C-alpha positions in Angstrom: 2.8 48.5 -78.6 0.7 46.6 -77.1 1.5 45.1 -73.5 1.0 41.1 -72.4 -2.3 40.7 -70.6 -0.8 40.2 -67.3 1.2 43.8 -67.7 -2.4 45.6 -68.7 -3.9 44.1 -65.9 -1.1 45.6 -63.8 -0.8 48.6 -65.5 -4.1 50.3 -63.8 -2.4 49.2 -60.2 -0.1 51.0 -57.6 2.9 49.0 -57.0 1.6 49.0 -53.3 -1.6 46.9 -54.5 0.5 44.4 -56.7 2.8 43.8 -53.7 -0.4 43.3 -51.5 -2.0 41.1 -53.7 1.4 39.1 -54.2 1.4 38.6 -50.2 -2.3 37.7 -50.4 -1.6 35.0 -53.1 1.5 33.7 -50.9 -0.3 33.5 -47.7 -2.4 31.0 -49.6 -0.4 28.6 -50.8 -0.3 25.2 -49.0 2.5 25.1 -46.8 5.2 21.9 -47.8 5.2 19.2 -45.1 8.4 18.2 -44.0 7.3 15.1 -42.0 9.1 11.6 -42.6 6.9 9.1 -44.3 3.8 10.5 -42.4 5.2 11.1 -38.9 4.6 14.2 -37.1 8.0 16.1 -36.6 10.5 14.4 -34.1 9.1 10.9 -35.5 10.1 8.2 -37.8 8.3 5.6 -39.4 8.8 1.9 -38.6 7.1 -1.3 -39.8 6.5 -4.9 -39.2 4.7 -7.2 -40.8 1.3 -6.0 -41.0 1.9 -3.0 -39.0 3.2 0.3 -39.4 3.8 3.3 -36.6 5.9 6.4 -35.6 8.4 6.2 -32.9 10.5 8.8 -31.4 13.8 9.7 -32.8 16.0 9.0 -30.3 18.0 11.6 -28.7 15.3 14.3 -30.2 13.4 16.6 -28.0 10.4 16.2 -29.9 8.4 19.1 -31.6 7.5 20.8 -28.8 11.0 21.7 -27.6 10.2 19.3 -24.3 13.0 17.3 -23.4 13.4 13.2 -24.0 11.4 11.3 -21.3 14.2 9.3 -19.5 13.3 5.9 -17.8 15.0 4.4 -14.6 14.2 0.6 -14.8 13.6 -1.5 -11.4 14.4 -4.9 -11.3 12.8 -7.4 -8.9 13.3 -11.2 -7.8 12.1 -13.5 -5.8 14.1 -16.7 -4.2 12.7 -19.9 -2.8 13.6 -22.4 -0.4 10.9 -25.0 -1.4 11.5 -28.1 1.1 11.3 -25.5 3.9 8.7 -23.1 1.9 10.5 -19.9 2.7 10.6 -17.0 0.2 12.9 -13.8 0.0 11.8 -11.1 -2.2 13.3 -7.7 -3.3 11.7 -5.1 -5.5 13.2 -1.9 -6.7 16.7 -2.4 -7.2 18.5 -0.8 -10.1 20.5 -3.9 -11.4 19.0 -7.8 -11.6 22.2 -8.8 -10.3 21.0 -6.4 -7.0 17.7 -7.7 -7.4 18.9 -11.8 -7.5 21.6 -11.3 -4.7 18.7 -9.7 -2.3 16.3 -12.3 -2.5 19.0 -15.3 -2.2 19.9 -13.1 0.8 16.5 -12.6 1.9 15.9 -16.1 1.8 18.3 -17.3 3.7 18.0 -14.4 6.5 14.1 -16.1 6.7 15.9 -19.5 7.6 16.4 -20.9 4.0 19.3 -23.3 3.3 18.6 -24.5 0.0 17.5 -21.1 -1.5 17.1 -20.9 -5.0 16.4 -17.8 -7.5 12.7 -18.9 -9.3 12.0 -15.5 -11.0 13.7 -12.2 -11.7 12.0 -9.2 -13.8 12.5 -5.6 -14.9 9.9 -2.8 -15.2 6.8 -5.5 -14.1 4.9 -7.4 -11.9 5.2 -11.1 -10.6 2.8 -13.3 -9.0 3.6 -17.0 -7.4 0.4 -19.9 -7.8 0.5 -22.6 -5.5 -1.0 -25.7 -5.5 -1.5 -28.7 -3.9 2.1 -30.1 -5.7 3.6 -27.2 -7.5 4.6 -23.6 -7.5 4.4 -21.2 -10.6 6.1 -18.1 -11.1 5.4 -15.6 -13.4 5.8 -12.0 -14.7 4.0 -9.5 -17.0 3.4 -5.9 -17.4 0.7 -5.6 -14.7 0.0 -7.4 -11.4 -3.2 -8.7 -13.1 -1.9 -9.9 -16.3 1.2 -11.7 -13.9 -1.4 -13.2 -11.1 -3.6 -14.8 -14.3 -0.4 -15.9 -15.8 0.6 -17.9 -12.7 -3.0 -19.3 -12.1 -3.6 -20.0 -15.4 -0.4 -22.0 -15.3 -0.9 -23.7 -12.1 -4.3 -24.8 -12.6 -3.2 -26.6 -16.1 -1.1 -28.7 -13.6 -2.1 -28.7 -10.6 -5.4 -28.4 -8.3 -6.4 -26.1 -5.2 -4.6 -22.9 -6.9 -4.3 -19.6 -5.1 -2.4 -16.6 -5.3 0.7 -17.2 -2.6 2.6 -13.9 -3.8 2.7 -10.6 -5.9 4.6 -7.4 -6.4 5.4 -5.2 -9.1 8.7 -3.0 -9.5 7.8 -0.4 -11.8 10.0 2.4 -14.0 10.3 5.2 -12.3 10.7 8.5 -14.5 13.7 10.3 -14.5 13.1 13.4 -16.7 
């Protein structure tokens, strides 16, 4: 009786050699990818018109076992009594209501009678540019961007523009 080809090759080897060859062959097999849609572990694909990105899965600790990053928002606000030229400000507040109430209170404490809220912003920067006849408030991610936006708005409607006030209230990392 003639053995099949594979059996003839293996008949000259001991069982230990056969197991060693099988183990080596398995080590050279490609590993299966577990990523969702081409994203790394702990992320999923997100796309829009003309773009695609990977974003973290909410509540996922990530592939390295690190806990998810948790940020605490910080609000700021500016109130003004324009006829008297008084500004009331607040920064680093935990809620919009607290930031706005503090800015209005600060304006009144400085002698403002007709204080009104001008801007409230979270996790970023605000700037106030003043010109000959107007004031302009803008918020943005950075101080430079907020000041540039306020100056641009001022220059398009007024002359003699300058930055009068700017501040940032950025989020803080809790975890």
